[in-house]
N, C-alpha and C positions, 0 to 999 in steps of 0.2 A: 286486566285489560291491556296494560302497558307491555306485559310479557308476550301477549298474543300479537301485538303490533311489531315488536322486535322480531318475533319468530316469522311473521309475515314478510318483514323487510329482508331478513336473512334468506328466506326462501326465494324472493324475487332476485336478490343479488346472486345467489347460487345458480338460479336459472339462467341469468345473463351470462355468467362465467362459463357454465357448462354448455352453452349454446354453440361455442366455437367461433362466434363472431368476433371475439376479442382475443384471439390467439396471438395476434401480433402485439397488442398493447399490454396484455397481462404480464408477459415476461419482462417488459420494461418496468412496469410498476413493482413487480416482485424483486427485480434486480435493484431498483432504487431502494426499496425497503431493506433488502439484505445488505446492501452497501452501508446504509445508515446504521443498522444494528451491529454489523461486524466492526465498523469504524468506531462505534461507541464502546464496544466490548474491549477492543484492542487498546484504544487510546486512554480510556478511563483508568484502567489498571496501571498502565505505564506512567501516565501523568501523575496519578496518585502517589505511587512509590517515588518517582524522581523528584516531584515537587516537595514532598515532605522530607526526603533525605537531603536534597541539595538546594531547595528553594529558599528564598529569603522573603521576609515580610511577615505580616500577621497571618493568623489562621484564615481570616476572611480573604486576604490577598491571595493566599495559596489556593483557596477554594475557587476563586475567580480564574486563576491560571488553569486549574484542572478542568473547569467547565468550559473555558474558552478553547483549550486545546482539544478537548473531547468533541465539542461542537464542530470545530474546524475540520478535524479528521473525519468525523461522521458525515458531515455535509459534503465534503470533497469526494469521499469514496462513493457516496450515494449518487452524486452528480456524474462522476466518472463512469460508473456502471451504466447509468441511464444513457449518457452520450454514446458510450461504446456499443451498447446493445442496439440503440436506435440507428447508429451508423451501419452496423452489420445488417440490420433489417433493410435499410434503404439500399445498400450495396447489393444485397441478395435480390431485391426487387428489380434493380436496374440490370444486373447481370443475368438474372434468372437462375443462378446457382451460387453456391459458396465457392470462393476462390481463396487461395493462401494469402493473397495480398490484402484481403479484406480486414483481417485483424490488425495488420500493420497500419493501414489507413485509419481505421477506427481508433486504434491505440494512440496514433500520432495526434489526431484531432483532440481526443479526450485529454491526452497528456499535456498538450499545449495550453488548452483552455482551463484545465482543472489543476494540474500539478505545476503549471508554469510560474505561479507566483512563488518567489523565493522567500519562504518563511520556514520556521523550525519544523513544523509538522511535515510539510511537503519535502523538505530536505531529508528528514529521517525516512520517510516512505521511499524516496528514490534511492537512498543509500542502501536500504534493506533490499530493494528490488535489484539494484545493480549487482550486489554480491551474489545473489541467487542466480541472476542472469549469467554471470561469468562461469559459475559452476555448471549451469545448464548447457552453455556452449561447449565446455570441455566434455560433458557427457554426450552431447550430440556429435562431436568430433569422433568419439569412440564408436558410437552407434552407426555412423556413416562410414566407418573405416578410414577416416582421414588420419587418425592416429590409432595405434594398436592399443588394445586393452592392456593396461599395465599388469605385469605378472605378480607384483606384490603391492601392498597398500601404499599409495603415494601421499596419503594425508600428512605424514610427517614432513615430507618435502614441501607440500603446499603450505603447511604451517610455518616452516622455516623461511620460505620465500616471502610470504606475506609479512612475517615478523621482521625480516631483514630490511625490506623496503620501507616498512612503517617507521622503523627506528632511524634509518638513514634520512628519510624526509623530516622526521621530528628534530633530529640533531642538527641538520644542515639547511633545512628549508622550512622551518616551523611556521613561517608566515603563510604557507599554502595548506597547512593541516587544518581540517575542519575545527572551528573554534572550541566546541565542547570537548572534542578529543584532545586538542592541544592543551586545554586546561587540565584535563585529567592526567595527561602524560607529564606535564610540568610538575604537578603535585607529586606524581610517583617517582620521576627520575631526576628532577632538578631540585625541587624543594627539599628532598631528602639529603642533599649535600650540605645544607645549612643547619 
């Protein structure tokens, strides 16, 4: 009896979804779900390793930190995807077509409201994004012929420049270095002098 009710409910839901009447709302819901799942997968593993390697406190305290960070990342990513996709849908409805400025506007709004809180999770997400953004701009410059495709691998030069600037900032302006990075670098480069 219960199985047939569940089958009937599934059939009704599938009928609604297949009808096409929900083609605007369904991507929003799926995006929200995918953001929650992906945020959980990414943060849970990272928080688990980092908390047990470097965290302080009891096992229960560490577990709370892992769950809090995982929840924060998962919720934030889910909400960001929801806002971003909703903004795109609204802008497409207003303009009648997709425009290159739409992702910029939607990303700005979502970024302000979701990633705008200065906490550890958001800081890590934005640092991760920024590093890939800069590499993406370099590739775009080559693609658009703003700069020529290098004749040889420039990764060693990239590594050298990033390392040089990192060490200069740490040695002469450590107060501006991100706190967890400063702590790691202090352990590696200064604590080893004592």
